[in-house]
DSSP file (Angstrom, degrees, kcal/mol; ACC not computed):
  #  RESIDUE AA STRUCTURE BP1 BP2  ACC     N-H-->O    O-->H-N    N-H-->O    O-->H-N    TCO  KAPPA ALPHA  PHI   PSI    X-CA   Y-CA   Z-CA
    1    1 A M              0   0    0      0, 0.0     2,-0.5     0, 0.0     0, 0.0   0.000 360.0 360.0 360.0 135.4    0.0    0.0    0.0
    2    2 A T        -     0   0    0      0, 0.0     2,-0.3     0, 0.0     0, 0.0  -0.845 360.0-137.7-101.4 130.5    1.3    3.4   -0.9
    3    3 A A        -     0   0    0     -2,-0.5     2,-0.3     1,-0.0     0, 0.0  -0.630  17.2-141.1 -83.2 143.3    0.8    6.4    1.4
    4    4 A T        -     0   0    0     -2,-0.3     2,-0.2     3,-0.0     3,-0.0  -0.787  13.2-122.7-103.5 150.4   -0.1    9.7   -0.1
    5    5 A M        -     0   0    0     -2,-0.3     2,-0.4     1,-0.1    -1,-0.0  -0.527  29.9-103.5 -85.9 157.0    1.2   13.0    1.0
    6    6 A E        -     0   0    0     -2,-0.2    -1,-0.1     1,-0.0     3,-0.1  -0.665  38.9-125.5 -77.7 131.5   -1.1   15.8    2.1
    7    7 A M        -     0   0    0     -2,-0.4    53,-0.1     1,-0.1     2,-0.1  -0.504  27.5-102.2 -78.0 146.0   -1.4   18.4   -0.7
    8    8 A P        -     0   0    0      0, 0.0    51,-2.8     0, 0.0    71,-0.2  -0.412  39.3-126.9 -65.1 141.4   -0.6   22.1    0.2
    9    9 A R  E     -Ab  58  79A   0     69,-0.9    71,-2.2    49,-0.3     2,-1.2  -0.530  16.8-111.8 -88.4 157.9   -3.7   24.2    0.7
   10   10 A V  E     - b   0  80A   0     47,-2.9    15,-0.3    69,-0.2    47,-0.2  -0.777  33.9-172.6 -86.6  98.9   -4.4   27.4   -1.1
   11   11 A Q  E     -     0   0A   0     69,-1.8     2,-0.3    -2,-1.2    70,-0.2   0.865  65.5  -0.3 -64.2 -38.5   -4.1   29.7    1.9
   12   12 A E  E     - b   0  81A   0     68,-1.2    70,-3.0    -3,-0.1     2,-0.4  -0.983  52.6-174.4-155.5 140.3   -5.3   32.8    0.0
   13   13 A C  E     + b   0  82A   0     -2,-0.3    11,-0.2    68,-0.2    70,-0.2  -0.967   3.2 178.2-134.9 121.0   -6.5   33.8   -3.5
   14   14 A T        +     0   0    0     68,-2.2     2,-1.1    -2,-0.4    69,-0.2   0.174  45.4 116.2-106.3  16.2   -7.2   37.4   -4.2
   15   15 A V    >   -     0   0    0     67,-0.2     3,-1.2     1,-0.2     6,-0.2  -0.736  40.2-177.9 -89.5  98.0   -8.2   37.0   -7.9
   16   16 A H  T 3  S+     0   0    0     -2,-1.1    -1,-0.2     1,-0.2     5,-0.0   0.669  72.3  67.1 -74.3 -17.3  -11.8   38.0   -7.9
   17   17 A G  T 3  S+     0   0    0     71,-0.1     2,-0.4    28,-0.1    29,-0.3   0.509  78.8 100.4 -81.0  -3.3  -12.4   37.3  -11.6
   18   18 A C    X   -     0   0    0     -3,-1.2     3,-1.1    27,-0.1    27,-0.2  -0.672  69.1-142.5 -88.2 135.5  -12.0   33.6  -11.2
   19   19 A S  T 3  S+     0   0    0     25,-3.6    31,-2.2    -2,-0.4    -1,-0.1   0.711 101.5  56.2 -67.6 -20.7  -15.1   31.4  -11.0
   20   20 A Y  T 3  S+     0   0    0     24,-0.3     6,-2.5    29,-0.2     2,-1.0   0.637  89.8  86.0 -83.7 -14.4  -13.5   29.2   -8.3
   21   21 A N  B <   +G   25   0B   0     -3,-1.1     2,-0.3     4,-0.2     4,-0.2  -0.755  42.8 137.1 -96.5 100.1  -12.8   32.1   -6.0
   22   22 A H  S    S-     0   0    0      2,-2.0    -6,-0.0    -2,-1.0    -3,-0.0  -0.842  93.1 -21.3-140.5 102.9  -15.8   32.9   -3.8
   23   23 A N  S    S-     0   0    0     -2,-0.3     2,-0.1   -10,-0.1    -2,-0.1   0.912 142.2 -18.5  61.0  45.7  -14.7   33.6   -0.3
   24   24 A G  S    S-     0   0    0    -11,-0.2    -2,-2.0    32,-0.0     2,-0.3  -0.261 104.9 -52.0 107.9 162.2  -11.5   31.7   -1.0
   25   25 A C  B     -G   21   0B   0    -15,-0.3    32,-1.9    -4,-0.2    -4,-0.2  -0.560  46.8-177.2 -73.2 128.0  -10.6   29.2   -3.8
   26   26 A R        +     0   0    0     -6,-2.5    26,-2.9    -2,-0.3     2,-0.1   0.185  36.7 125.7-114.0  14.3  -13.1   26.4   -4.0
   27   27 A A        -     0   0    0     24,-0.2    31,-0.3     1,-0.1     3,-0.2  -0.495  65.0-130.1 -68.0 144.2  -11.5   24.2   -6.7
   28   28 A F  S    S-     0   0    0      1,-0.3    30,-0.6    29,-0.2     2,-0.3   0.939  88.8 -10.2 -61.0 -46.4  -11.1   20.7   -5.5
   29   29 A A  E    S-c   58   0A   0     28,-0.2     2,-0.3    30,-0.0    -1,-0.3  -0.974  72.0-149.0-151.5 141.4   -7.4   20.8   -6.6
   30   30 A M  E     -c   59   0A   0     28,-2.8    30,-2.7    -2,-0.3    31,-1.3  -0.797   7.5-138.5-112.9 156.9   -5.6   23.3   -8.7
   31   31 A T  E     -c   61   0A   0     -2,-0.3    10,-2.2    29,-0.2    11,-0.8  -0.935  18.6-150.9-111.3 135.7   -2.7   23.0  -11.1
   32   32 A I  E     -cD  62  40A   0     29,-2.5    31,-3.2    -2,-0.4    32,-0.3  -0.897  40.3 -17.9-109.7 135.0    0.1   25.6  -11.1
   33   33 A G        -     0   0    0      6,-4.4     2,-0.2    -2,-0.4     5,-0.2   0.282  44.9-115.9  86.2 167.2    2.2   26.7  -13.9
   34   34 A S        -     0   0    0      3,-2.3     3,-0.4    28,-0.1     7,-0.0  -0.689  55.0 -81.8-130.0-174.2    3.6   26.1  -17.3
   35   35 A M  S    S+     0   0    0     -2,-0.2     3,-0.1     1,-0.2    31,-0.1   0.719 128.9  30.1 -67.7 -18.4    7.2   25.5  -18.2
   36   36 A N  S    S+     0   0    0      1,-0.2     2,-0.3    28,-0.0    -1,-0.2   0.405 120.1  37.1-124.7   4.0    7.9   29.3  -18.2
   37   37 A H        -     0   0    0     -3,-0.4    -3,-2.3     2,-0.1     2,-1.2  -0.977  63.8-132.2-157.8 143.1    5.5   30.9  -15.7
   38   38 A A        +     0   0    0     -2,-0.3    53,-3.3    -5,-0.2     2,-0.2  -0.494  55.1 142.4 -93.7  64.6    4.0   30.1  -12.3
   39   39 A H  B     -E   90   0A   0     -2,-1.2    -6,-4.4    51,-0.3     2,-0.9  -0.596  61.1 -97.3-100.2 165.8    0.4   30.9  -13.1
   40   40 A C  B >   -D   32   0A   0     49,-3.0     3,-1.1    -8,-0.2    -8,-0.2  -0.736  29.8-168.8 -83.1 109.7   -2.8   29.2  -11.9
   41   41 A D  T 3  S+     0   0    0    -10,-2.2    -9,-0.2    -2,-0.9    -1,-0.2   0.633  84.2  64.3 -70.9 -13.8   -3.8   26.8  -14.7
   42   42 A T  T 3  S+     0   0    0    -11,-0.8    -1,-0.2     2,-0.0   -22,-0.1   0.549  71.7 125.5 -87.9  -8.6   -7.2   26.3  -12.9
   43   43 A F    <   +     0   0    0     -3,-1.1     2,-0.4    46,-0.1   -25,-0.1  -0.289  35.9 179.8 -54.2 127.4   -8.2   30.0  -13.4
   44   44 A V        -     0   0    0      2,-0.1   -25,-3.6     6,-0.0     2,-0.8  -0.993  17.2-157.3-134.8 125.3  -11.6   30.2  -15.1
   45   45 A E        +     0   0    0     -2,-0.4   -27,-0.1   -27,-0.2   -28,-0.1  -0.868  44.0 120.2-107.0 101.5  -13.3   33.4  -15.9
   46   46 A T  S    S-     0   0    0     -2,-0.8    -2,-0.1   -29,-0.3     0, 0.0  -0.969  70.4-114.2-152.5 155.7  -17.1   32.8  -16.3
   47   47 A P  S    S+     0   0    0      0, 0.0     2,-0.2     0, 0.0   -29,-0.0   0.698  92.0  91.7 -70.1 -16.1  -20.2   34.1  -14.5
   48   48 A N  S    S-     0   0    0      1,-0.0     2,-0.4    -3,-0.0    -2,-0.3  -0.568  79.5-126.0 -78.7 140.7  -20.9   30.6  -13.2
   49   49 A K        -     0   0    0     -2,-0.2     2,-0.2   -29,-0.1   -29,-0.2  -0.708  30.7-166.5 -85.9 137.2  -19.4   29.7   -9.8
   50   50 A G        +     0   0    0    -31,-2.2   -24,-0.1    -2,-0.4     2,-0.1  -0.658  36.3  38.8-117.0 173.1  -17.3   26.6   -9.7
   51   51 A G  S    S-     0   0    0     -2,-0.2     2,-0.5   -26,-0.1   -24,-0.2  -0.345  89.8 -55.1  89.9-167.3  -15.9   24.3   -7.1
   52   52 A I    >   -     0   0    0    -26,-2.9     3,-1.8     1,-0.1    -2,-0.1  -0.969  37.5-148.8-120.9 115.8  -17.2   22.9   -3.9
   53   53 A E  T 3  S+     0   0    0     -2,-0.5    -1,-0.1     1,-0.3   -26,-0.1   0.771  92.8  56.6 -57.0 -31.3  -18.3   25.5   -1.3
   54   54 A S  T 3  S+     0   0    0    -28,-0.1     2,-0.3     2,-0.0    -1,-0.3   0.425  99.9  68.3 -87.4   2.6  -17.3   23.4    1.7
   55   55 A I    <   -     0   0    0     -3,-1.8     2,-0.5   -29,-0.1    -3,-0.1  -0.773  68.8-134.7-118.6 163.8  -13.6   22.9    0.8
   56   56 A V        -     0   0    0     -2,-0.3   -30,-0.2   -28,-0.1   -45,-0.1  -0.975  41.6-107.9-111.3 132.1  -10.5   25.0    0.6
   57   57 A A        -     0   0    0    -32,-1.9   -47,-2.9    -2,-0.5     2,-0.3  -0.096  30.8-158.1 -60.8 155.3   -8.5   24.2   -2.6
   58   58 A Q  E     -Ac   9  29A   0    -30,-0.6   -28,-2.8   -31,-0.3     2,-0.8  -0.890  28.6-100.3-127.5 160.7   -5.3   22.3   -2.6
   59   59 A V  E     + c   0  30A   0    -51,-2.8    16,-0.2    -2,-0.3   -28,-0.2  -0.748  35.8 178.8 -85.6 113.2   -2.4   22.2   -5.1
   60   60 A G  E     -     0   0A   0    -30,-2.7     2,-0.3    -2,-0.8   -29,-0.2   0.837  65.7  -4.6 -83.1 -35.1   -2.8   19.0   -7.1
   61   61 A A  E     - c   0  31A   0    -31,-1.3   -29,-2.5    13,-0.1     2,-0.4  -0.990  54.4-154.6-156.9 152.7    0.2   19.5   -9.4
   62   62 A C  E     - c   0  32A   0     11,-2.1   -29,-0.2    -2,-0.3   -28,-0.1  -0.976   3.2-168.2-135.4 122.1    2.9   22.1  -10.2
   63   63 A K        +     0   0    0    -31,-3.2     2,-1.6    -2,-0.4   -30,-0.2   0.502  65.9  97.1 -85.0  -5.0    4.6   22.2  -13.6
   64   64 A R    >   +     0   0    0    -32,-0.3     3,-1.9     1,-0.2     6,-0.2  -0.598  43.9 170.8 -87.7  80.9    7.3   24.6  -12.4
   65   65 A D  T 3  S+     0   0    0     -2,-1.6    -1,-0.2     1,-0.3     7,-0.1   0.552  72.0  67.3 -70.1  -5.2   10.0   22.1  -11.7
   66   66 A D  T 3  S+     0   0    0     -3,-0.1    31,-3.3   -31,-0.1     2,-0.3   0.357  77.3 106.6 -92.9   5.4   12.5   25.0  -11.2
   67   67 A C  B X  S-H   96   0C   0     -3,-1.9     3,-1.7    29,-0.2    27,-0.1  -0.633  75.6-130.8 -84.0 141.4   10.7   26.1   -8.0
   68   68 A Q  T 3  S+     0   0    0     27,-3.1    -1,-0.1    -2,-0.3    26,-0.1   0.704 109.0  52.8 -64.8 -18.2   12.4   25.4   -4.7
   69   69 A F  T 3  S+     0   0    0     26,-0.3     7,-2.8    24,-0.1     2,-0.5   0.473  89.8  99.4 -92.9  -3.0    9.1   23.8   -3.4
   70   70 A N  E <   +I   75   0D   0     -3,-1.7     2,-0.4     5,-0.2     5,-0.2  -0.727  40.4 168.3 -94.0 128.4    8.7   21.5   -6.3
   71   71 A L  E >  S-I   74   0D   0      3,-2.4     3,-0.8    -2,-0.5    -6,-0.0  -0.929  78.3 -14.4-137.2 112.4    9.8   17.8   -6.0
   72   72 A G  T 3  S-     0   0    0     -2,-0.4     3,-0.1     1,-0.2   -10,-0.1   0.850 126.2 -58.1  65.5  34.5    8.7   15.5   -8.8
   73   73 A L  T 3  S+     0   0    0      1,-0.2   -11,-2.1   -12,-0.1     2,-0.4   0.686 115.0 116.5  64.9  21.6    6.1   18.0  -10.1
   74   74 A E  E <   -I   71   0D   0     -3,-0.8    -3,-2.4   -13,-0.2     2,-0.4  -0.962  69.0-120.6-117.2 137.9    4.4   18.1   -6.7
   75   75 A C  E     -I   70   0D   0     -2,-0.4    -5,-0.2    -5,-0.2   -16,-0.1  -0.627  24.9-177.9 -78.9 130.2    4.3   21.2   -4.5
   76   76 A R        +     0   0    0     -7,-2.8    -1,-0.1    -2,-0.4    -6,-0.1   0.273  42.7 119.3-110.7   7.3    5.9   20.7   -1.1
   77   77 A A  S    S-     0   0    0     -8,-0.2     3,-0.1     1,-0.1   -68,-0.0  -0.423  72.6-123.9 -67.3 150.1    5.2   24.2    0.3
   78   78 A P  S    S-     0   0    0      0, 0.0   -69,-0.9     0, 0.0     2,-0.3   0.856  87.1 -18.8 -63.7 -33.0    3.0   24.2    3.4
   79   79 A A  E     -b    9   0A   0    -71,-0.2     2,-0.3   -69,-0.0   -69,-0.2  -0.960  67.2-137.2-163.8 161.3    0.5   26.5    1.7
   80   80 A I  E     -b   10   0A   0    -71,-2.2   -69,-1.8    -2,-0.3   -68,-1.2  -0.870   4.5-142.7-126.5 163.2    0.4   28.8   -1.3
   81   81 A T  E     -b   12   0A   0     -2,-0.3    11,-2.8   -70,-0.2    12,-0.7  -0.982  12.2-160.6-122.5 137.2   -1.0   32.3   -2.1
   82   82 A V  E     +bF  13  91A   0    -70,-3.0   -68,-2.2    -2,-0.4     2,-0.3  -0.965  23.1 150.4-119.2 134.9   -2.5   33.2   -5.5
   83   83 A A  E     - F   0  90A   0      7,-2.1     7,-3.3    -2,-0.4     2,-0.2  -0.948  52.7 -71.5-152.4 168.6   -2.9   36.8   -6.7
   84   84 A A        +     0   0    0     -2,-0.3     4,-0.2     5,-0.2     5,-0.2  -0.473  68.6 134.7 -64.7 136.1   -2.9   38.9   -9.8
   85   85 A G  S    S-     0   0    0      2,-2.0    -1,-0.1    -2,-0.2   -46,-0.0  -0.386  73.0 -24.2-148.8-132.8    0.5   39.2  -11.2
   86   86 A Q  S    S+     0   0    0     -2,-0.1     2,-0.2     2,-0.0    -2,-0.1   0.890 136.1  28.8 -61.9 -39.9    2.1   38.9  -14.7
   87   87 A N  S    S-     0   0    0    -49,-0.1    -2,-2.0     1,-0.0     3,-0.2  -0.464 109.3 -85.9-105.3-175.7   -1.0   36.8  -15.7
   88   88 A M  S    S+     0   0    0      1,-0.2     2,-0.4    -4,-0.2   -71,-0.1   0.865 117.3  17.6 -61.2 -37.3   -4.5   37.0  -14.3
   89   89 A A  S    S+     0   0    0     -5,-0.2   -49,-3.0   -49,-0.1     2,-0.3  -0.947  75.9 178.8-142.7 115.8   -3.7   34.6  -11.4
   90   90 A D  E     -EF  39  83A   0     -7,-3.3    -7,-2.1    -2,-0.4     2,-0.8  -0.888  35.2-115.0-120.4 147.8   -0.1   33.8  -10.3
   91   91 A C  E >   - F   0  82A   0    -53,-3.3     3,-0.7    -2,-0.3    -9,-0.2  -0.727  26.4-170.3 -77.6 111.4    1.4   31.6   -7.6
   92   92 A M  T 3  S+     0   0    0    -11,-2.8    -1,-0.2    -2,-0.8   -10,-0.1   0.542  79.9  66.8 -82.4  -6.7    3.0   34.1   -5.3
   93   93 A T  T 3  S+     0   0    0    -12,-0.7    -1,-0.2     2,-0.0   -24,-0.1   0.650  72.5 118.8 -85.3 -17.3    4.7   31.4   -3.4
   94   94 A Y    <   +     0   0    0     -3,-0.7   -56,-0.0   -56,-0.2   -27,-0.0  -0.243  38.5 176.9 -53.0 130.3    6.9   30.4   -6.4
   95   95 A R        -     0   0    0      3,-0.0   -27,-3.1     0, 0.0   -26,-0.3  -0.988  33.0-113.9-137.0 127.0   10.6   30.8   -5.6
   96   96 A P  B     -H   67   0C   0      0, 0.0   -29,-0.2     0, 0.0     3,-0.1  -0.332  39.0-108.7 -59.5 140.2   13.3   29.8   -8.1
   97   97 A A        -     0   0    0    -31,-3.3     2,-0.2     1,-0.1   -30,-0.0  -0.348  37.7 -99.1 -66.4 149.4   15.4   26.9   -6.9
   98   98 A M        -     0   0    0      1,-0.1     2,-0.3    -3,-0.1    -1,-0.1  -0.519  38.2-117.9 -70.0 135.8   19.0   27.7   -5.8
   99   99 A I              0   0    0     -2,-0.2    -1,-0.1     1,-0.1     0, 0.0  -0.610 360.0 360.0 -77.1 131.1   21.5   26.9   -8.5
  100  100 A K              0   0    0     -2,-0.3    -1,-0.1    -3,-0.0    -2,-0.0   0.442 360.0 360.0 -90.4 360.0   24.0   24.3   -7.4
């Protein structure tokens, strides 16, 4: 039997244009990034509300393998913050890994 790790929670999201953000991010799990930017891939701009009202989102996957919190494309930060940045919704917890 394989044990699973607890996914980091989305501590705060201040992107009001996202359909998953109503009193916090309500996506079941979000995906962060592309190969060149740490944005929220789960961002959806529509008048319909999405997600599950009774949960707080967690980071399901992170494509930024150059982040110091990324191990095997999984986020190991205790929690993340999402806010408006270069794109509509960016992971503000992203930190470039130290070069060895």
